[in-house]
KOLNUMAR-862215 format. One record per residue: residue number from 1; x negated, y, z negated of N, C-alpha, C, O in turn. Coordinates in steps of 0.02 Angstrom, whole numbers, plus 50000, padded with zeros to 5 digits. Layout:
N
<NUM,<X,Y,Z>,<X,Y,Z>,<X,Y,Z>,<X,Y,Z>>,
...
END
This chain:
277
<1,<50723,50783,49781>,<50656,50788,49781>,<50621,50787,49853>,<50630,50743,49895>>,
<2,<50581,50841,49862>,<50543,50876,49917>,<50472,50832,49927>,<50430,50851,49886>>,
<3,<50447,50777,49970>,<50404,50739,49968>,<50344,50768,50021>,<50363,50797,50072>>,
<4,<50291,50761,50012>,<50227,50773,50067>,<50182,50720,50070>,<50166,50704,50013>>,
<5,<50170,50707,50087>,<50135,50616,50100>,<50072,50657,50159>,<50089,50701,50198>>,
<6,<49992,50627,50153>,<49951,50622,50176>,<49895,50545,50170>,<49878,50518,50117>>,
<7,<49881,50530,50220>,<49871,50456,50219>,<49780,50506,50224>,<49754,50551,50259>>,
<8,<49762,50464,50170>,<49680,50479,50145>,<49627,50411,50166>,<49571,50413,50190>>,
<9,<49655,50374,50153>,<49603,50314,50188>,<49653,50282,50214>,<49713,50282,50201>>,
<10,<49600,50235,50279>,<49654,50192,50318>,<49601,50195,50363>,<49559,50240,50363>>,
<11,<49603,50131,50416>,<49558,50112,50480>,<49534,50158,50511>,<49473,50167,50511>>,
<12,<49580,50202,50549>,<49586,50245,50616>,<49596,50299,50580>,<49620,50310,50524>>,
<13,<49562,50345,50642>,<49564,50425,50628>,<49614,50457,50712>,<49634,50430,50764>>,
<14,<49615,50491,50696>,<49643,50548,50763>,<49613,50610,50793>,<49566,50620,50832>>,
<15,<49653,50644,50763>,<49651,50723,50761>,<49622,50773,50713>,<49595,50826,50728>>,
<16,<49635,50733,50625>,<49589,50731,50556>,<49545,50756,50591>,<49523,50724,50639>>,
<17,<49519,50824,50573>,<49418,50828,50596>,<49410,50809,50543>,<49443,50789,50496>>,
<18,<49340,50821,50562>,<49275,50789,50491>,<49300,50714,50441>,<49277,50701,50385>>,
<19,<49354,50669,50482>,<49362,50620,50409>,<49333,50563,50448>,<49308,50568,50505>>,
<20,<49337,50512,50415>,<49310,50442,50414>,<49350,50385,50395>,<49370,50370,50339>>,
<21,<49358,50360,50441>,<49402,50270,50421>,<49364,50221,50397>,<49303,50220,50398>>,
<22,<49402,50178,50373>,<49377,50115,50319>,<49435,50072,50312>,<49493,50088,50299>>,
<23,<49402,49998,50326>,<49462,49937,50312>,<49498,49972,50243>,<49462,49972,50194>>,
<24,<49564,50002,50233>,<49588,50006,50171>,<49617,50074,50177>,<49601,50121,50213>>,
<25,<49682,50064,50113>,<49749,50128,50111>,<49734,50157,50063>,<49712,50135,50009>>,
<26,<49750,50239,50088>,<49747,50260,50010>,<49805,50341,50035>,<49779,50386,50069>>,
<27,<49870,50347,50015>,<49914,50407,49999>,<49923,50459,49968>,<49962,50458,49920>>,
<28,<49904,50492,49978>,<49906,50558,49930>,<49985,50585,49946>,<50009,50606,49998>>,
<29,<50016,50575,49879>,<50091,50586,49879>,<50089,50664,49830>,<50057,50676,49779>>,
<30,<50147,50721,49880>,<50132,50787,49822>,<50200,50797,49850>,<50221,50801,49908>>,
<31,<50242,50801,49759>,<50312,50820,49746>,<50306,50893,49701>,<50262,50918,49666>>,
<32,<50363,50909,49717>,<50377,50970,49661>,<50351,50975,49569>,<50330,51017,49530>>,
<33,<50372,50894,49569>,<50359,50893,49487>,<50275,50874,49508>,<50246,50916,49474>>,
<34,<50227,50841,49539>,<50139,50823,49525>,<50134,50773,49586>,<50179,50748,49620>>,
<35,<50077,50769,49590>,<50025,50730,49631>,<50031,50657,49622>,<50051,50636,49568>>,
<36,<50021,50632,49653>,<50004,50558,49642>,<49955,50518,49701>,<49940,50548,49753>>,
<37,<49929,50447,49689>,<49898,50412,49725>,<49941,50357,49754>,<49973,50324,49714>>,
<38,<49945,50345,49807>,<49952,50260,49805>,<49894,50228,49849>,<49882,50232,49909>>,
<39,<49870,50200,49805>,<49787,50166,49812>,<49736,50203,49823>,<49737,50264,49818>>,
<40,<49685,50166,49841>,<49599,50205,49841>,<49554,50175,49887>,<49499,50150,49873>>,
<41,<49582,50180,49946>,<49553,50138,49990>,<49479,50083,49953>,<49474,50052,49900>>,
<42,<49434,50091,50007>,<49353,50025,49966>,<49333,50092,49908>,<49315,50086,49849>>,
<43,<49342,50154,49945>,<49288,50192,49904>,<49228,50243,49930>,<49195,50282,49896>>,
<44,<49223,50227,50020>,<49177,50259,50058>,<49202,50326,50075>,<49165,50375,50080>>,
<45,<49283,50326,50084>,<49283,50404,50126>,<49355,50435,50066>,<49383,50486,50084>>,
<46,<49379,50400,49999>,<49396,50431,49990>,<49404,50501,49957>,<49457,50533,49954>>,
<47,<49344,50520,49932>,<49333,50596,49902>,<49310,50624,49995>,<49330,50680,50012>>,
<48,<49280,50594,50032>,<49246,50630,50077>,<49330,50667,50140>,<49338,50727,50152>>,
<49,<49355,50637,50155>,<49457,50637,50188>,<49496,50677,50147>,<49551,50698,50164>>,
<50,<49463,50691,50078>,<49525,50719,50044>,<49490,50801,50059>,<49519,50840,50098>>,
<51,<49427,50820,50023>,<49394,50874,50040>,<49407,50896,50117>,<49434,50948,50134>>,
<52,<49383,50846,50161>,<49389,50895,50226>,<49487,50908,50267>,<49505,50947,50311>>,
<53,<49530,50851,50223>,<49611,50884,50209>,<49617,50920,50183>,<49671,50949,50186>>,
<54,<49560,50948,50135>,<49605,50997,50096>,<49676,50964,50029>,<49730,50983,50008>>,
<55,<49630,50905,50020>,<49693,50894,49949>,<49647,50878,49898>,<49601,50837,49902>>,
<56,<49666,50924,49836>,<49630,50919,49756>,<49636,50859,49731>,<49695,50850,49715>>,
<57,<49582,50787,49716>,<49613,50739,49681>,<49599,50748,49621>,<49598,50700,49583>>,
<58,<49578,50836,49590>,<49585,50832,49524>,<49651,50842,49493>,<49668,50827,49436>>,
<59,<49693,50876,49548>,<49757,50876,49522>,<49803,50812,49540>,<49861,50831,49548>>,
<60,<49796,50752,49547>,<49819,50676,49549>,<49843,50676,49454>,<49810,50669,49403>>,
<61,<49921,50690,49468>,<49939,50656,49382>,<49923,50579,49369>,<49900,50554,49318>>,
<62,<49944,50547,49431>,<49938,50470,49424>,<49934,50426,49495>,<49962,50438,49548>>,
<63,<49889,50368,49476>,<49860,50326,49525>,<49913,50268,49513>,<49928,50248,49456>>,
<64,<49939,50243,49573>,<49988,50194,49585>,<49944,50140,49620>,<49910,50154,49670>>,
<65,<49947,50069,49588>,<49912,50004,49628>,<49937,49967,49676>,<49960,49915,49652>>,
<66,<49941,49971,49727>,<49986,49924,49760>,<49964,49827,49750>,<50008,49787,49762>>,
<67,<49921,49813,49736>,<49884,49771,49721>,<49812,49765,49713>,<49776,49814,49719>>,
<68,<49788,49700,49699>,<49736,49689,49671>,<49652,49699,49719>,<49601,49691,49686>>,
<69,<49648,49715,49792>,<49606,49706,49838>,<49570,49763,49835>,<49584,49822,49824>>,
<70,<49503,49724,49849>,<49436,49778,49853>,<49437,49833,49895>,<49393,49876,49891>>,
<71,<49489,49837,49943>,<49500,49889,50001>,<49573,49940,49984>,<49600,49978,50025>>,
<72,<49592,49927,49922>,<49655,49950,49899>,<49613,49996,49830>,<49642,50039,49797>>,
<73,<49562,49983,49822>,<49550,49970,49711>,<49478,50012,49739>,<49463,50064,49710>>,
<74,<49438,49988,49795>,<49372,50030,49782>,<49372,50091,49764>,<49322,50101,49729>>,
<75,<49413,50151,49772>,<49382,50226,49775>,<49404,50244,49704>,<49407,50304,49695>>,
<76,<49422,50199,49645>,<49436,50202,49572>,<49364,50209,49564>,<49351,50269,49568>>,
<77,<49337,50190,49559>,<49255,50232,49518>,<49238,50290,49579>,<49236,50339,49543>>,
<78,<49227,50310,49632>,<49226,50382,49642>,<49257,50422,49629>,<49233,50478,49625>>,
<79,<49332,50410,49615>,<49376,50456,49578>,<49365,50473,49508>,<49368,50531,49487>>,
<80,<49349,50411,49463>,<49336,50437,49412>,<49259,50486,49372>,<49248,50520,49322>>,
<81,<49225,50461,49428>,<49174,50514,49445>,<49186,50599,49446>,<49152,50641,49416>>,
<82,<49234,50610,49482>,<49268,50666,49459>,<49332,50689,49416>,<49343,50744,49389>>,
<83,<49352,50660,49416>,<49410,50649,49375>,<49415,50620,49310>,<49444,50568,49327>>,
<84,<49408,50615,49250>,<49369,50560,49221>,<49455,50555,49166>,<49454,50550,49105>>,
<85,<49481,50556,49182>,<49558,50552,49152>,<49624,50544,49171>,<49666,50589,49173>>,
<86,<49635,50476,49186>,<49705,50467,49213>,<49745,50406,49224>,<49717,50352,49225>>,
<87,<49806,50410,49233>,<49839,50342,49200>,<49835,50302,49274>,<49837,50336,49326>>,
<88,<49832,50236,49278>,<49838,50194,49319>,<49883,50129,49330>,<49870,50071,49312>>,
<89,<49925,50148,49355>,<49996,50098,49336>,<49982,50030,49406>,<49949,50027,49458>>,
<90,<50012,50003,49382>,<50003,49925,49424>,<50025,49862,49387>,<50056,49867,49334>>,
<91,<50008,49794,49420>,<50058,49726,49375>,<50012,49702,49330>,<49965,49741,49320>>,
<92,<50011,49653,49299>,<49974,49610,49240>,<49905,49599,49288>,<49855,49634,49281>>,
<93,<49909,49557,49327>,<49882,49509,49378>,<49838,49556,49423>,<49801,49529,49464>>,
<94,<49837,49629,49419>,<49810,49667,49451>,<49711,49637,49449>,<49676,49630,49500>>,
<95,<49694,49630,49398>,<49637,49624,49399>,<49611,49530,49407>,<49557,49505,49393>>,
<96,<49674,49495,49438>,<49646,49446,49465>,<49574,49435,49494>,<49548,49485,49519>>,
<97,<49544,49383,49493>,<49490,49365,49522>,<49530,49357,49578>,<49588,49338,49572>>,
<98,<49493,49375,49663>,<49550,49382,49713>,<49477,49339,49783>,<49418,49345,49801>>,
<99,<49517,49313,49791>,<49439,49276,49868>,<49486,49280,49943>,<49544,49296,49955>>,
<100,<49444,49263,49974>,<49448,49263,50058>,<49418,49197,50082>,<49367,49175,50055>>,
<101,<49451,49162,50139>,<49428,49103,50170>,<49404,49113,50245>,<49434,49094,50295>>,
<102,<49342,49147,50243>,<49328,49163,50319>,<49325,49135,50373>,<49311,49076,50364>>,
<103,<49331,49150,50434>,<49332,49103,50512>,<49260,49041,50495>,<49262,48982,50512>>,
<104,<49208,49074,50462>,<49145,49003,50452>,<49152,48963,50382>,<49116,48923,50352>>,
<105,<49228,48997,50367>,<49234,48942,50305>,<49199,48959,50239>,<49205,48930,50185>>,
<106,<49167,49002,50251>,<49130,49032,50150>,<49197,49089,50141>,<49233,49116,50184>>,
<107,<49196,49091,50062>,<49229,49116,50018>,<49198,49189,50001>,<49140,49197,49980>>,
<108,<49221,49213,50007>,<49197,49273,49971>,<49269,49307,49920>,<49329,49300,49930>>,
<109,<49231,49346,49862>,<49263,49360,49835>,<49293,49450,49861>,<49256,49492,49886>>,
<110,<49357,49459,49849>,<49389,49521,49872>,<49435,49545,49824>,<49488,49570,49843>>,
<111,<49421,49540,49767>,<49477,49570,49699>,<49443,49630,49700>,<49399,49658,49733>>,
<112,<49476,49641,49655>,<49439,49733,49611>,<49368,49725,49606>,<49347,49673,49580>>,
<113,<49318,49777,49629>,<49240,49770,49630>,<49222,49786,49571>,<49165,49779,49551>>,
<114,<49290,49822,49518>,<49238,49858,49458>,<49277,49806,49401>,<49318,49761,49409>>,
<115,<49246,49834,49338>,<49271,49794,49297>,<49326,49816,49234>,<49301,49847,49187>>,
<116,<49395,49802,49230>,<49450,49853,49191>,<49394,49892,49108>,<49420,49940,49081>>,
<117,<49366,49882,49097>,<49333,49889,49031>,<49281,49951,49071>,<49277,50006,49044>>,
<118,<49248,49939,49128>,<49220,50001,49140>,<49251,50043,49179>,<49221,50096,49183>>,
<119,<49304,50040,49214>,<49349,50073,49231>,<49388,50128,49168>,<49396,50188,49179>>,
<120,<49407,50096,49108>,<49418,50110,49056>,<49354,50160,49034>,<49371,50219,49033>>,
<121,<49303,50151,49021>,<49285,50186,49002>,<49235,50242,49041>,<49182,50265,49022>>,
<122,<49267,50251,49093>,<49271,50320,49129>,<49319,50360,49143>,<49317,50405,49184>>,
<123,<49384,50338,49095>,<49443,50367,49087>,<49506,50336,49111>,<49552,50375,49102>>,
<124,<49529,50273,49143>,<49570,50247,49155>,<49598,50236,49094>,<49576,50228,49038>>,
<125,<49677,50236,49129>,<49721,50228,49067>,<49765,50165,49110>,<49803,50180,49156>>,
<126,<49753,50102,49091>,<49790,50065,49144>,<49841,50074,49096>,<49833,50086,49036>>,
<127,<49919,50064,49144>,<49991,50044,49108>,<50001,49975,49172>,<50016,49987,49231>>,
<128,<49992,49920,49151>,<50027,49889,49176>,<50086,49835,49159>,<50088,49817,49100>>,
<129,<50136,49806,49206>,<50190,49800,49211>,<50245,49759,49258>,<50255,49795,49307>>,
<130,<50275,49716,49263>,<50304,49681,49295>,<50353,49696,49365>,<50352,49681,49425>>,
<131,<50404,49739,49308>,<50459,49768,49326>,<50466,49823,49349>,<50419,49863,49346>>,
<132,<50561,49849,49398>,<50536,49890,49428>,<50553,49951,49400>,<50604,49948,49366>>,
<133,<50525,50008,49404>,<50499,50068,49356>,<50515,50137,49397>,<50512,50152,49456>>,
<134,<50533,50175,49335>,<50530,50246,49371>,<50457,50289,49334>,<50444,50291,49274>>,
<135,<50431,50310,49371>,<50347,50289,49369>,<50350,50375,49396>,<50291,50395,49395>>,
<136,<50378,50408,49410>,<50381,50493,49417>,<50461,50513,49415>,<50502,50467,49409>>,
<137,<50482,50582,49421>,<50535,50583,49435>,<50547,50585,49506>,<50535,50634,49540>>,
<138,<50569,50535,49527>,<50590,50499,49605>,<50575,50475,49626>,<50598,50458,49681>>,
<139,<50518,50452,49596>,<50471,50384,49605>,<50476,50326,49582>,<50497,50317,49525>>,
<140,<50455,50272,49625>,<50493,50209,49592>,<50458,50138,49608>,<50470,50101,49656>>,
<141,<50406,50125,49549>,<50374,50054,49588>,<50422,49998,49612>,<50480,49992,49591>>,
<142,<50398,49964,49650>,<50455,49900,49648>,<50442,49832,49608>,<50478,49783,49618>>,
<143,<50396,49830,49566>,<50378,49804,49543>,<50370,49727,49542>,<50329,49731,49588>>,
<144,<50373,49667,49532>,<50398,49611,49587>,<50427,49587,49614>,<50475,49565,49581>>,
<145,<50428,49573,49679>,<50467,49567,49741>,<50495,49494,49748>,<50454,49449,49760>>,
<146,<50559,49480,49742>,<50584,49408,49766>,<50572,49413,49841>,<50580,49457,49883>>,
<147,<50537,49318,49839>,<50528,49320,49898>,<50592,49278,49929>,<50605,49222,49909>>,
<148,<50643,49321,49995>,<50694,49275,50006>,<50702,49263,50075>,<50744,49220,50088>>,
<149,<50674,49290,50123>,<50669,49280,50197>,<50598,49204,50201>,<50545,49184,50179>>,
<150,<50663,49191,50256>,<50611,49106,50274>,<50554,49113,50304>,<50519,49064,50316>>,
<151,<50534,49191,50322>,<50473,49175,50389>,<50420,49244,50376>,<50382,49273,50414>>,
<152,<50439,49256,50297>,<50374,49290,50283>,<50355,49250,50232>,<50390,49240,50182>>,
<153,<50277,49216,50248>,<50255,49152,50202>,<50204,49157,50177>,<50184,49107,50148>>,
<154,<50144,49241,50175>,<50108,49231,50153>,<50033,49223,50179>,<50042,49200,50236>>,
<155,<49970,49229,50170>,<49913,49216,50224>,<49870,49158,50180>,<49843,49174,50127>>,
<156,<49867,49094,50205>,<49833,49055,50172>,<49767,49067,50174>,<49739,49024,50139>>,
<157,<49727,49106,50199>,<49645,49123,50191>,<49664,49185,50148>,<49653,49239,50175>>,
<158,<49696,49185,50075>,<49679,49247,50036>,<49683,49199,49986>,<49727,49157,49994>>,
<159,<49641,49195,49924>,<49662,49143,49880>,<49647,49169,49826>,<49630,49227,49816>>,
<160,<49655,49109,49777>,<49638,49127,49687>,<49605,49057,49645>,<49640,49008,49628>>,
<161,<49572,49060,49639>,<49528,49005,49580>,<49593,48956,49557>,<49637,48987,49528>>,
<162,<49601,48903,49565>,<49636,48863,49518>,<49588,48781,49516>,<49578,48738,49559>>,
<163,<49563,48788,49427>,<49535,48716,49413>,<49450,48740,49451>,<49425,48797,49452>>,
<164,<49423,48679,49477>,<49371,48682,49527>,<49377,48712,49598>,<49331,48721,49637>>,
<165,<49438,48725,49606>,<49437,48744,49699>,<49508,48815,49696>,<49524,48846,49645>>,
<166,<49534,48822,49759>,<49551,48871,49767>,<49628,48849,49781>,<49635,48794,49807>>,
<167,<49669,48876,49769>,<49739,48894,49817>,<49771,48959,49849>,<49746,49014,49839>>,
<168,<49826,48950,49888>,<49840,49032,49919>,<49874,49077,49857>,<49902,49063,49804>>,
<169,<49855,49140,49895>,<49868,49178,49816>,<49943,49183,49815>,<49987,49190,49858>>,
<170,<49940,49178,49769>,<50066,49207,49773>,<50049,49276,49790>,<50065,49300,49844>>,
<171,<50010,49315,49734>,<50001,49403,49751>,<50088,49427,49700>,<50135,49464,49713>>,
<172,<50076,49398,49660>,<50150,49409,49623>,<50126,49485,49626>,<50165,49528,49648>>,
<173,<50065,49501,49606>,<50053,49600,49591>,<50070,49629,49651>,<50040,49683,49647>>,
<174,<50098,49629,49706>,<50107,49647,49750>,<50180,49689,49761>,<50236,49663,49763>>,
<175,<50165,49758,49768>,<50234,49794,49747>,<50227,49856,49788>,<50168,49872,49797>>,
<176,<50267,49891,49812>,<50284,49947,49838>,<50291,50002,49815>,<50285,49996,49754>>,
<177,<50303,50069,49832>,<50317,50123,49800>,<50388,50157,49829>,<50396,50152,49890>>,
<178,<50419,50178,49807>,<50486,50193,49842>,<50511,50278,49817>,<50526,50293,49759>>,
<179,<50510,50321,49872>,<50528,50412,49843>,<50612,50399,49858>,<50644,50370,49902>>,
<180,<50626,50431,49804>,<50717,50493,49822>,<50709,50521,49858>,<50650,50536,49847>>,
<181,<50726,50555,49916>,<50726,50613,49975>,<50773,50635,49971>,<50816,50601,49942>>,
<182,<50792,50697,49997>,<50859,50719,50007>,<50883,50670,50085>,<50937,50644,50096>>,
<183,<50807,50670,50140>,<50848,50627,50189>,<50841,50552,50195>,<50851,50521,50247>>,
<184,<50819,50521,50120>,<50832,50468,50114>,<50776,50414,50062>,<50749,50416,50007>>,
<185,<50777,50392,50090>,<50722,50330,50035>,<50652,50331,50083>,<50645,50317,50143>>,
<186,<50610,50352,50036>,<50517,50347,50094>,<50498,50259,50066>,<50506,50254,50005>>,
<187,<50477,50201,50096>,<50451,50164,50071>,<50372,50155,50077>,<50355,50149,50136>>,
<188,<50330,50153,50039>,<50239,50168,50041>,<50248,50087,50032>,<50275,50055,49986>>,
<189,<50219,50066,50086>,<50199,49988,50073>,<50111,49983,50079>,<50086,50012,50127>>,
<190,<50063,49944,50025>,<50028,49942,50004>,<49986,49904,50092>,<49958,49929,50141>>,
<191,<50005,49835,50070>,<50024,49781,50108>,<50064,49742,50134>,<50061,49705,50184>>,
<192,<50108,49755,50090>,<50173,49717,50110>,<50167,49606,50114>,<50202,49564,50143>>,
<193,<50079,49600,50049>,<50074,49528,50063>,<50147,49504,50035>,<50147,49446,50054>>,
<194,<50221,49515,49996>,<50277,49491,49974>,<50314,49489,50026>,<50356,49443,50027>>,
<195,<50310,49553,50107>,<50355,49544,50156>,<50375,49614,50176>,<50428,49625,50147>>,
<196,<50360,49654,50203>,<50393,49681,50232>,<50470,49692,50227>,<50491,49747,50209>>,
<197,<50519,49633,50246>,<50583,49640,50241>,<50603,49621,50163>,<50653,49646,50137>>,
<198,<50557,49573,50125>,<50590,49558,50060>,<50575,49624,50005>,<50601,49628,49950>>,
<199,<50532,49667,50031>,<50517,49746,49982>,<50545,49795,50026>,<50525,49853,50018>>,
<200,<50591,49781,50075>,<50648,49844,50097>,<50689,49831,50057>,<50703,49872,50014>>,
<201,<50728,49748,50061>,<50773,49712,50034>,<50793,49757,49982>,<50833,49803,49972>>,
<202,<50733,49711,49944>,<50733,49753,49857>,<50725,49820,49841>,<50740,49842,49785>>,
<203,<50702,49853,49887>,<50701,49913,49880>,<50783,49934,49871>,<50805,49957,49819>>,
<204,<50814,49924,49918>,<50878,49937,49943>,<50927,49918,49904>,<50978,49952,49897>>,
<205,<50911,49832,49859>,<50953,49819,49823>,<50931,49880,49721>,<50973,49898,49678>>,
<206,<50882,49888,49721>,<50860,49894,49657>,<50907,49983,49649>,<50944,50000,49604>>,
<207,<50884,50027,49715>,<50886,50075,49751>,<50969,50104,49739>,<50983,50162,49723>>,
<208,<51009,50058,49749>,<51081,50067,49778>,<51109,50109,49842>,<51163,50134,49853>>,
<209,<51055,50105,49875>,<51045,50137,49933>,<51031,50105,49996>,<51005,50049,49992>>,
<210,<51047,50137,50068>,<51025,50087,50101>,<50989,50141,50159>,<50975,50118,50215>>,
<211,<50978,50206,50144>,<50975,50256,50222>,<50891,50249,50187>,<50867,50248,50131>>,
<212,<50869,50245,50244>,<50791,50249,50237>,<50763,50286,50283>,<50746,50261,50336>>,
<213,<50753,50361,50267>,<50702,50402,50301>,<50633,50375,50328>,<50620,50377,50389>>,
<214,<50585,50348,50279>,<50535,50305,50342>,<50525,50250,50309>,<50559,50235,50260>>,
<215,<50469,50209,50337>,<50438,50131,50288>,<50377,50151,50311>,<50386,50169,50369>>,
<216,<50295,50161,50291>,<50247,50175,50305>,<50204,50141,50256>,<50208,50137,50195>>,
<217,<50149,50111,50314>,<50117,50058,50261>,<50068,50030,50320>,<50055,50045,50378>>,
<218,<50045,49971,50258>,<50035,49905,50307>,<50055,49858,50270>,<50055,49845,50210>>,
<219,<50081,49821,50340>,<50137,49756,50334>,<50119,49704,50338>,<50166,49664,50329>>,
<220,<50055,49672,50349>,<50008,49642,50352>,<50019,49581,50380>,<50011,49526,50354>>,
<221,<50050,49603,50469>,<50055,49576,50531>,<49992,49536,50550>,<50000,49480,50574>>,
<222,<49942,49555,50544>,<49871,49551,50583>,<49868,49499,50607>,<49857,49500,50668>>,
<223,<49876,49416,50567>,<49855,49354,50569>,<49915,49356,50582>,<49915,49304,50615>>,
<224,<49973,49375,50584>,<50051,49329,50601>,<50057,49290,50640>,<50016,49303,50684>>,
<225,<50097,49232,50655>,<50117,49218,50707>,<50178,49244,50755>,<50228,49260,50723>>,
<226,<50184,49252,50828>,<50214,49288,50852>,<50286,49267,50842>,<50321,49306,50874>>,
<227,<50329,49212,50806>,<50384,49214,50797>,<50387,49268,50725>,<50430,49307,50705>>,
<228,<50334,49253,50705>,<50354,49292,50623>,<50366,49396,50652>,<50413,49436,50649>>,
<229,<50308,49397,50671>,<50315,49472,50726>,<50408,49467,50731>,<50453,49501,50706>>,
<230,<50409,49437,50753>,<50480,49433,50795>,<50527,49462,50772>,<50555,49515,50782>>,
<231,<50537,49387,50713>,<50606,49414,50679>,<50569,49456,50607>,<50583,49442,50549>>,
<232,<50536,49492,50622>,<50529,49533,50572>,<50546,49603,50607>,<50571,49648,50572>>,
<233,<50533,49613,50669>,<50537,49641,50717>,<50624,49664,50690>,<50647,49712,50658>>,
<234,<50652,49607,50719>,<50717,49592,50730>,<50766,49624,50660>,<50815,49661,50661>>,
<235,<50740,49601,50616>,<50770,49616,50537>,<50756,49697,50530>,<50783,49730,50485>>,
<236,<50720,49720,50567>,<50696,49815,50533>,<50728,49836,50576>,<50751,49890,50558>>,
<237,<50752,49814,50658>,<50803,49842,50673>,<50886,49839,50656>,<50929,49878,50675>>,
<238,<50894,49775,50610>,<50950,49784,50564>,<50963,49846,50491>,<51012,49862,50457>>,
<239,<50893,49867,50491>,<50911,49922,50439>,<50916,50004,50465>,<50895,50030,50517>>,
<240,<50943,50027,50421>,<50976,50108,50443>,<50904,50159,50425>,<50901,50200,50380>>,
<241,<50836,50137,50488>,<50788,50156,50477>,<50775,50225,50517>,<50775,50217,50578>>,
<242,<50763,50296,50494>,<50749,50335,50531>,<50666,50332,50532>,<50658,50391,50514>>,
<243,<50597,50306,50539>,<50572,50306,50548>,<50504,50263,50522>,<50502,50255,50461>>,
<244,<50438,50232,50567>,<50398,50158,50549>,<50358,50201,50567>,<50363,50235,50618>>,
<245,<50301,50204,50514>,<50241,50210,50520>,<50179,50163,50515>,<50156,50158,50459>>,
<246,<50149,50130,50562>,<50102,50063,50520>,<50034,50097,50523>,<50007,50139,50559>>,
<247,<50018,50062,50470>,<49931,50059,50446>,<49894,49984,50431>,<49922,49930,50424>>,
<248,<49831,49998,50430>,<49792,49939,50403>,<49793,49888,50424>,<49763,49870,50475>>,
<249,<49836,49846,50381>,<49823,49770,50402>,<49881,49758,50449>,<49876,49701,50471>>,
<250,<49932,49788,50471>,<49995,49795,50492>,<49967,49745,50587>,<50000,49716,50630>>,
<251,<49888,49761,50579>,<49849,49739,50659>,<49885,49786,50725>,<49941,49810,50733>>,
<252,<49836,49786,50760>,<49855,49799,50862>,<49909,49783,50881>,<49951,49824,50902>>,
<253,<49917,49717,50877>,<49973,49676,50930>,<50036,49712,50893>,<50067,49756,50922>>,
<254,<50059,49686,50810>,<50113,49702,50785>,<50116,49763,50802>,<50150,49773,50851>>,
<255,<50095,49802,50781>,<50103,49884,50797>,<50122,49914,50878>,<50153,49964,50896>>,
<256,<50092,49865,50912>,<50113,49900,50977>,<50192,49850,51002>,<50245,49864,51030>>,
<257,<50172,49813,50986>,<50264,49774,51013>,<50325,49829,50941>,<50384,49831,50957>>,
<258,<50309,49862,50883>,<50349,49882,50854>,<50345,49949,50903>,<50399,49976,50914>>,
<259,<50294,49975,50928>,<50296,50064,50942>,<50348,50055,51010>,<50387,50098,51029>>,
<260,<50338,49981,51046>,<50388,49954,51114>,<50448,49946,51080>,<50493,49963,51118>>,
<261,<50470,49929,51025>,<50544,49936,51028>,<50574,49988,50981>,<50633,50004,50991>>,
<262,<50534,50019,50921>,<50562,50067,50909>,<50559,50141,50923>,<50589,50185,50892>>,
<263,<50510,50150,50985>,<50508,50209,51024>,<50460,50302,51003>,<50402,50324,51009>>,
<264,<50517,50325,50983>,<50505,50400,50950>,<50503,50375,50903>,<50447,50357,50885>>,
<265,<50572,50357,50848>,<50550,50337,50784>,<50473,50314,50739>,<50456,50323,50681>>,
<266,<50434,50274,50809>,<50392,50197,50781>,<50309,50295,50787>,<50305,50338,50830>>,
<267,<50270,50285,50730>,<50213,50309,50718>,<50165,50275,50691>,<50172,50230,50650>>,
<268,<50082,50307,50727>,<50032,50276,50694>,<50018,50308,50635>,<50023,50369,50638>>,
<269,<49996,50277,50562>,<49984,50307,50511>,<49923,50305,50503>,<49894,50266,50465>>,
<270,<49886,50365,50550>,<49812,50346,50542>,<49780,50418,50495>,<49811,50470,50493>>,
<271,<49729,50410,50469>,<49681,50467,50420>,<49719,50531,50450>,<49728,50534,50511>>,
<272,<49744,50586,50404>,<49774,50633,50395>,<49835,50634,50420>,<49850,50688,50445>>,
<273,<49891,50574,50422>,<49954,50572,50461>,<49990,50599,50388>,<49980,50573,50333>>,
<274,<50041,50666,50404>,<50068,50702,50372>,<50141,50671,50412>,<50162,50665,50469>>,
<275,<50168,50656,50334>,<50249,50650,50322>,<50279,50671,50275>,<50266,50667,50216>>,
<276,<50324,50695,50302>,<50365,50770,50251>,<50458,50739,50236>,<50480,50698,50276>>,
<277,<50484,50753,50200>,<50545,50719,50165>,<50568,50770,50108>,<50615,50757,50071>>,
END
């Protein structure tokens, strides 16, 4: 299956004319069988960037949600204002109320900014499941990802409510998209809250293939310790990995370390970046 990926929403822009950045992530996926979105960004740039990059959102067949944070789901309502009916595939926990503890100690809501019933009234048809699934020809959602590494521990500042208090979010809904291409697997990460290495290992296990053409997206290393970053880099080097493109929550420090290690195989996946296979 031939594919073309275009980054629509991301924190940064480079040479893509008349595009905007925002803290968020969205990828437009074109295949011979249809067009898809993984995530929708915060909602401020999806429509604008799609128009600037000449990607017709009206031709999107399905939307996949990597997890239930505002910066990946906020574009759902703007999208549904244009396209009044689309399948949206995610995990049953995607609408869970989610929070972040800021450095000041303040706790803010960071979950999906719309109620499910509102989105359904706008034409969203939610399909929610926990398992590895083929969601289109040559496209697979990982489902829940086993947590096996010792160094990928999650982010203690990201929370859910339990009783009268808060506990760390387990992110059972965190999933990634796998594309089976002639050049190898492409793994698109939303934020990789389950761990980048856990995600890649799960993809290899479920697909029965270990040749990876590209890993693209957010790796949530922006607040990680130097030890976690070092161990992640070491583990990435052990894969048969052709290209590595970082975005969004990977963070500049980890991205520059990865760039120094992977050299020509590395790229920054900014708004407007295109990956073909």
